[in-house]
Structures are given as C-alpha cells and as structure tokens.
C-alpha positions as a Python dict, from the first residue, in 0.01 Angstrom:
ca = {
    (1, 'X'): (0, 0, 0),
    (2, 'X'): (-105, -363, 25),
    (3, 'X'): (-342, -512, -234),
    (4, 'X'): (-503, -848, -182),
    (5, 'X'): (-744, -1055, -389),
    (6, 'X'): (-1045, -1168, -188),
    (7, 'X'): (-1211, -1507, -195),
    (8, 'X'): (-1579, -1595, -157),
    (9, 'X'): (-1712, -1237, -131),
    (10, 'X'): (-1854, -970, -361),
    (11, 'X'): (-1552, -737, -335),
    (12, 'X'): (-1272, -854, -565),
    (13, 'X'): (-981, -681, -388),
    (14, 'X'): (-895, -490, -74),
    (15, 'X'): (-630, -216, -71),
    (16, 'X'): (-495, -99, 263),
    (17, 'X'): (-209, 78, 440),
    (18, 'X'): (-70, 2, 785),
    (19, 'X'): (160, 233, 978),
    (20, 'X'): (307, 149, 1319),
    (21, 'X'): (41, -116, 1380),
    (22, 'X'): (-253, 108, 1289),
    (23, 'X'): (-474, 105, 982),
    (24, 'X'): (-426, 421, 775),
    (25, 'X'): (-638, 346, 466),
    (26, 'X'): (-882, 77, 347),
    (27, 'X'): (-1055, 53, 10),
    (28, 'X'): (-1274, -232, -112),
    (29, 'X'): (-1288, -287, -488),
    (30, 'X'): (-1637, -402, -584),
    (31, 'X'): (-1903, -526, -347),
    (32, 'X'): (-2161, -311, -172),
    (33, 'X'): (-2034, 49, -179),
    (34, 'X'): (-2222, 167, 131),
    (35, 'X'): (-2106, -119, 351),
    (36, 'X'): (-1752, -103, 216),
    (37, 'X'): (-1721, 272, 277),
    (38, 'X'): (-1879, 239, 621),
    (39, 'X'): (-1648, -43, 724),
    (40, 'X'): (-1345, 142, 590),
    (41, 'X'): (-1437, 456, 783),
    (42, 'X'): (-1483, 257, 1105),
    (43, 'X'): (-1148, 75, 1096),
    (44, 'X'): (-916, 358, 986),
    (45, 'X'): (-719, 474, 1288),
    (46, 'X'): (-776, 147, 1476),
    (47, 'X'): (-503, -99, 1569),
    (48, 'X'): (-459, -390, 1332),
    (49, 'X'): (-470, -634, 1624),
    (50, 'X'): (-805, -505, 1752),
    (51, 'X'): (-967, -501, 1407),
    (52, 'X'): (-851, -857, 1337),
    (53, 'X'): (-1003, -975, 1667),
    (54, 'X'): (-1337, -812, 1591),
    (55, 'X'): (-1373, -907, 1224),
    (56, 'X'): (-1196, -1243, 1183),
    (57, 'X'): (-1501, -1472, 1184),
    (58, 'X'): (-1780, -1250, 1054),
    (59, 'X'): (-2002, -1436, 807),
    (60, 'X'): (-2216, -1288, 525),
    (61, 'X'): (-2550, -1462, 482),
    (62, 'X'): (-2487, -1825, 397),
    (63, 'X'): (-2126, -1764, 296),
    (64, 'X'): (-1837, -1901, 500),
    (65, 'X'): (-1668, -1559, 498),
    (66, 'X'): (-1743, -1188, 445),
    (67, 'X'): (-1572, -869, 335),
    (68, 'X'): (-1491, -782, 700),
    (69, 'X'): (-1347, -1129, 754),
    (70, 'X'): (-1142, -1105, 434),
    (71, 'X'): (-1003, -774, 560),
    (72, 'X'): (-908, -937, 892),
    (73, 'X'): (-731, -1221, 711),
    (74, 'X'): (-540, -975, 492),
    (75, 'X'): (-440, -756, 788),
    (76, 'X'): (-332, -1059, 989),
    (77, 'X'): (-104, -1170, 706),
    (78, 'X'): (76, -832, 718),
    (79, 'X'): (146, -797, 1091),
}
C-alpha cells in the first residue's frame, strides 16, 4: 500500500493500492468524508492512466489543487 502526504487540501494523506495498472483501493485521511468515499468508490477498478488524465488539474474553490488532483499526482508518481 502506498501512503502519501497531501499538500494544500483538507485531507492529510491518501492511501492507495495499484495492481497491474489498476486502482485496487483508495482511502483519504481527513477532509470531507462523503466526497472522499464517493471519489474512492468511483476510481477503484479504473486504470491509473485514465484516472490521472481525468483528475490531474481539478481545483477546489480558490485553491490551486484539490483532493482529486492530489490523488492524480500520487498515482502518477507510482506508475
């Protein structure tokens, strides 16, 4: 399992597993529980490459990043 510290978002960490290029598990530590669970449920089973493309530049309000974007950055670093 990979564990990364986030930057500039409400969630403090993201834990995830990748197997054969596909996301097997995602868990956000902190942040908005409903959004974190929803996002996790939507990306599990998807290819890392496709999720990175879709989430890489998502912004949250006035922030320069978001939890989805932080997930994309973390996934990209592990492919």
